[in-house]
Wavefront OBJ file of the C-alpha trace (Angstrom):
o trace
v 0.186 -0.232 0.028
v 1.102 3.257 -1.086
v 1.060 6.743 0.989
v 0.659 9.683 -1.215
v -0.427 13.389 -0.832
v -3.671 14.282 0.748
v -4.034 10.876 2.521
v -5.599 10.677 6.027
v -3.362 9.055 8.339
v -3.165 7.852 11.603
v 0.305 7.921 13.651
v 1.253 4.746 15.354
v 4.643 5.073 17.435
v 6.317 8.623 18.515
v 5.520 11.475 21.040
v 2.806 12.257 18.345
v 1.329 8.753 18.765
v -2.639 8.400 17.928
v -2.578 11.234 16.128
v -4.493 12.235 13.214
v -3.686 14.431 10.096
v -2.829 14.799 6.088
v -0.316 14.187 4.232
v 1.681 17.505 3.366
v 4.567 16.339 1.203
v 6.009 12.774 0.650
v 9.897 12.732 0.378
v 10.201 9.150 -1.405
v 13.794 8.562 -1.658
v 14.498 9.265 1.886
v 10.752 7.130 2.851
v 9.752 10.287 5.254
v 6.584 12.005 5.138
v 5.159 15.359 6.355
v 1.429 15.224 8.187
v -0.526 18.020 8.875
v -0.307 18.769 12.937
v 1.996 16.009 13.540
v 6.093 17.224 14.814
v 5.572 20.459 14.672
v 8.658 22.961 15.421
v 9.281 26.669 15.806
v 11.639 28.176 12.647
v 12.377 32.093 13.493
v 11.775 33.980 10.500
v 14.620 37.539 9.992
v 12.288 40.944 8.644
v 12.487 40.712 5.295
v 12.277 44.772 5.031
v 13.222 47.633 6.934
v 10.507 47.881 9.536
v 8.894 44.927 9.598
v 9.012 42.691 12.293
v 10.628 39.228 12.554
v 8.403 36.053 13.134
v 8.033 33.300 14.993
v 6.842 30.539 12.288
v 5.884 26.580 13.212
v 6.505 24.462 10.884
v 5.904 20.594 10.292
v 8.736 18.492 10.255
v 8.875 14.902 9.223
v 8.482 11.469 10.360
v 9.409 8.083 8.585
v 6.387 6.455 6.492
v 6.624 3.261 8.316
v 5.443 5.705 11.515
v 2.001 6.224 9.613
v -0.973 3.881 8.664
v -3.427 4.580 6.243
v -7.318 5.548 7.211
l 1 2 3 4 5 6 7 8 9 10 11 12 13 14 15 16 17 18 19 20 21 22 23 24 25 26 27 28 29 30 31 32 33 34 35 36 37 38 39 40 41 42 43 44 45 46 47 48 49 50 51 52 53 54 55 56 57 58 59 60 61 62 63 64 65 66 67 68 69 70 71
């Protein structure tokens, strides 16, 4: 069974075990997937223009494809 973008999955292991989400991106060569709302991390972004403030963005990290199951 193949996991594709926009599939709904449930996380089987790790700190986000039991969470459900939608696949945002698939990295077949690395055998990893990015799931919406799972393995989130914060990234600081510098201001792009003068006078603008920097911001803290929250992004979804990747998890191994074997740790998710299609619903």
